[in-house]
C-alpha positions in Angstrom: 121.0 256.3 -72.1 117.3 255.2 -72.5 118.9 253.3 -75.6 121.6 251.7 -73.6 118.9 250.7 -71.1 116.7 249.4 -73.8 119.2 247.4 -75.6 120.6 245.8 -72.4 117.7 245.3 -70.4 117.8 241.5 -69.6 121.4 241.7 -68.4 120.8 244.6 -66.2 117.9 242.6 -64.7 120.1 240.0 -63.9 122.8 242.5 -62.6 120.3 244.3 -60.2 118.6 241.0 -59.0 122.3 239.6 -58.2 123.3 242.6 -56.2 120.0 243.0 -54.4 119.6 239.5 -54.0 118.8 239.6 -49.7 115.9 241.9 -50.4 114.5 240.7 -53.9 114.5 237.2 -53.2 111.6 237.7 -50.8 109.5 238.6 -53.3 109.7 234.7 -55.1 106.0 234.1 -54.1 105.3 236.3 -56.8 107.1 234.7 -59.7 103.7 232.5 -60.3 101.5 235.7 -60.5 104.1 237.3 -63.3 104.1 234.0 -65.1 100.5 233.9 -65.3 100.1 237.5 -66.5 102.6 236.9 -69.2 100.7 233.9 -70.8 97.8 235.4 -70.3 98.7 238.5 -72.2 100.4 235.7 -74.8 97.2 234.1 -75.3 95.0 236.8 -75.5 96.6 237.8 -78.7 96.0 234.5 -80.3 93.5 234.7 -83.1 91.4 231.1 -83.6 93.0 231.6 -87.2 96.2 231.2 -86.0 95.8 227.9 -84.3 96.7 225.4 -87.1 99.2 222.2 -86.1 101.1 221.7 -88.5 103.3 218.4 -88.7 106.4 220.3 -87.6 104.9 221.1 -84.4 104.8 217.0 -83.6 108.3 216.6 -84.2 109.5 219.7 -81.7 107.1 218.5 -79.2 108.6 214.6 -79.4 111.8 216.4 -78.8 111.2 218.1 -76.3 109.0 215.8 -74.3 111.0 212.7 -75.3 114.5 214.0 -75.2 113.9 215.8 -71.6 113.2 212.4 -69.9 116.2 210.4 -71.7 118.6 213.2 -70.5 117.6 212.8 -67.1 118.0 208.9 -67.2 121.1 209.3 -69.0 122.8 211.6 -66.7 121.2 210.7 -63.5 123.9 207.9 -62.7 126.5 210.7 -62.9 124.7 213.4 -61.0 121.1 213.9 -60.0 121.2 217.6 -59.7 122.9 218.0 -63.3 120.1 215.7 -64.7 117.4 217.7 -63.5 118.6 220.8 -64.8 119.2 219.2 -68.2 115.9 218.0 -68.1 114.5 221.2 -67.2 116.3 222.8 -70.6 114.7 220.5 -72.7 111.3 220.3 -71.1 110.6 224.3 -70.6 108.0 225.7 -72.9 108.6 228.1 -75.8 109.0 231.8 -74.3 106.1 234.2 -75.0 109.0 236.6 -76.5 110.0 234.0 -78.9 107.0 235.0 -81.5 108.5 239.0 -81.4 112.0 237.5 -82.2 110.6 235.1 -85.0 108.9 237.8 -86.8 112.0 240.1 -86.3 113.9 237.1 -88.5 111.4 237.1 -90.8 109.7 233.7 -89.4 106.3 232.7 -89.3 104.6 234.1 -86.2 101.3 232.3 -86.9 103.5 228.8 -86.9 105.0 230.1 -83.8 102.4 231.5 -81.5 100.4 228.1 -82.4 103.5 226.3 -81.2 103.6 228.2 -78.1 100.1 227.2 -77.3 100.6 223.7 -77.9 103.7 223.5 -76.0 102.4 225.0 -72.8 99.0 222.4 -73.0 102.0 219.5 -73.5 104.6 220.6 -70.5 101.1 221.4 -68.3 100.2 217.7 -69.0 103.6 216.1 -68.8 105.9 218.2 -66.2 103.7 216.4 -63.2 104.5 213.0 -65.0 108.0 213.7 -65.7 108.4 215.1 -61.9 107.0 212.2 -60.6 109.1 209.8 -62.5 112.3 211.4 -61.9 111.4 211.4 -58.2 111.3 215.1 -58.1 107.5 215.2 -56.9 108.6 214.0 -53.6 109.8 217.5 -52.4 106.4 218.8 -53.4 105.5 218.4 -49.6 105.3 216.8 -46.6 104.7 213.0 -46.5 105.1 212.9 -50.2 107.2 210.2 -50.0 104.5 207.9 -49.2 102.5 209.3 -51.9 101.4 206.7 -54.4 102.8 207.8 -58.0 99.3 209.2 -59.0 98.7 211.3 -55.7 102.0 212.5 -56.7 100.8 213.6 -60.2 97.9 215.0 -58.5 99.9 217.2 -56.3 102.0 218.6 -59.1 99.4 218.9 -61.4 97.4 221.1 -59.0 100.1 223.7 -58.8 101.2 223.1 -62.7 97.8 223.5 -64.5 96.2 226.6 -62.6 99.7 228.6 -64.1 99.9 227.1 -67.5 96.2 226.0 -68.5 94.0 228.9 -66.4 95.5 231.6 -68.7 94.4 230.0 -71.7 90.4 229.6 -70.8 90.8 233.4 -69.5 91.9 234.7 -72.7 89.5 232.5 -74.8 86.6 234.0 -72.2 88.0 237.3 -73.0 88.5 236.6 -76.9 84.9 235.7 -77.1 82.7 237.9 -74.5 85.0 240.7 -73.8 86.3 242.1 -77.2 87.2 245.8 -75.5 89.1 244.2 -72.9 91.1 241.7 -75.6 92.0 245.2 -77.2 93.4 246.9 -74.3 95.4 244.1 -73.6 97.0 243.6 -77.1 97.7 247.3 -77.0 99.8 247.4 -73.6 103.0 248.2 -75.5 105.4 245.0 -74.3 103.9 244.8 -71.0 104.6 241.0 -71.2 108.2 241.8 -72.1 108.4 244.2 -68.9 106.6 241.7 -66.6 109.3 238.9 -67.9 112.1 241.6 -66.7 110.4 241.6 -63.5 110.5 237.7 -62.9 114.0 237.6 -64.0 115.3 240.4 -61.3 113.5 238.0 -59.0 114.9 234.7 -60.0 118.3 236.0 -60.2 117.8 237.3 -56.8 116.4 233.8 -55.6 119.4 231.7 -57.2 122.4 234.0 -56.1 120.5 234.1 -52.7 120.4 229.9 -52.8 124.2 230.2 -53.9 125.3 232.3 -51.2 123.7 230.7 -48.4 124.2 226.9 -49.4 127.9 226.1 -47.8 127.4 222.5 -49.4 127.4 223.2 -53.0 129.5 221.0 -55.4 131.4 223.7 -57.4 132.3 220.8 -60.3 128.1 220.3 -60.6 127.8 224.2 -60.8 130.3 224.4 -63.5 128.5 221.1 -65.4 125.0 222.7 -64.8 126.4 225.8 -66.9 127.9 224.0 -69.8 124.7 221.6 -70.2 122.7 224.7 -70.3 124.9 226.0 -72.8 125.1 222.6 -75.1 121.5 222.0 -75.0 120.7 225.6 -76.0 122.9 225.4 -79.0 121.8 222.0 -79.7 117.8 222.8 -79.7 118.3 225.9 -82.1 120.4 224.0 -84.5 117.6 220.8 -84.5 114.7 222.9 -84.5 116.3 224.7 -87.7 117.0 221.6 -89.2 113.3 220.4 -88.6 111.9 223.4 -90.1 114.3 223.6 -92.8 112.4 220.0 -94.3 109.1 222.1 -93.8 110.1 225.0 -95.4 110.5 227.5 -92.6 113.6 226.8 -90.5 113.4 230.3 -88.2 110.2 229.5 -86.8 111.2 225.8 -85.9 114.3 226.9 -84.6 113.0 229.6 -82.3 109.9 227.2 -81.1 112.2 224.7 -79.9 115.4 226.5 -78.4 113.8 229.9 -77.2 112.7 228.6 -73.8 110.5 230.6 -70.8 113.5 230.0 -68.4 111.2 232.1 -66.2 108.9 229.1 -65.5 111.6 226.5 -65.5 113.8 228.4 -62.6 110.2 228.4 -60.8 109.4 224.8 -61.5 113.3 224.1 -60.0 112.5 226.4 -57.1 109.2 224.4 -56.5 110.1 220.4 -57.2 113.7 220.1 -57.7 116.8 220.8 -55.9 117.4 224.5 -56.0 120.6 224.4 -57.4 118.9 223.2 -61.0 117.6 226.4 -61.3 121.5 227.7 -62.2 121.0 225.4 -65.8 117.9 227.8 -67.0 119.3 230.8 -65.6 122.3 230.4 -67.8 120.3 229.2 -70.5 118.6 232.5 -70.4 122.1 234.2 -70.9 122.9 231.4 -74.1 119.7 231.9 -75.7 119.9 235.8 -75.6 123.7 235.8 -77.1 122.2 233.3 -80.2 119.2 235.5 -80.9 121.3 238.8 -80.7 123.8 237.1 -83.3 120.8 235.8 -85.3 119.5 239.6 -85.6 123.1 241.2 -86.5 123.1 238.7 -89.5 119.5 239.6 -90.4 120.5 243.3 -90.6 123.3 242.8 -92.8 
């Protein structure tokens, strides 16, 4: 029984969140704190020797940032909610668990760890601008419609930067001045993973709560978000591996571009975008785990 729960913990978390949405959704304010702790644990494990910029990192970042904005403008004329969901599927940074999967597949963990760091910094800088350019910043607070571009960017920066950048500075401080604390953080077994499970349970409850209580939801948009998340997930794994193959490491680049921090993406959707857009990164969780399971099975053969 314990092995079954361990192997199926992510689907179980989503089912629990869906079934208990009335109660679990009230825990939504805890999500940013869980994300903060996940990033702190991840960055605490990064050694300065691992942080080396690779040319492949630049290509991956360009695809992630440029294409996320491009796909929004491509789809916005058809369906703004669909466009926002697609943008999130591309913009979301690399998942903290991607390094684990990369190691199991035989990829370069140092490459992936460095990209996770660079990617989170890039998204922290780009997200406020991207949300403002797409009009998403207008939902960030009262009177936002009258804000200038820079005021809207600053409003979002105030929430994004502490969440994505502060864990980096705190981890750097701990690594430099508190080695015993760093050692304790590193050896907490799978703590980041279980924080991810907790966050997944909460955000699933939030999404289901919105779908149940929103009677004006367009079924065509919902189906579109499910399909676009699947297409973008497959494309990012494929393109990432293609880029990595040019530099001799398709696994690391594939995981770096394809495996996303969907919990962060869902939080962004619930904070600044139309709540229904969270359905895209929520479905992305399913698709990326199917791909990871398939890759691990291929590796075992």
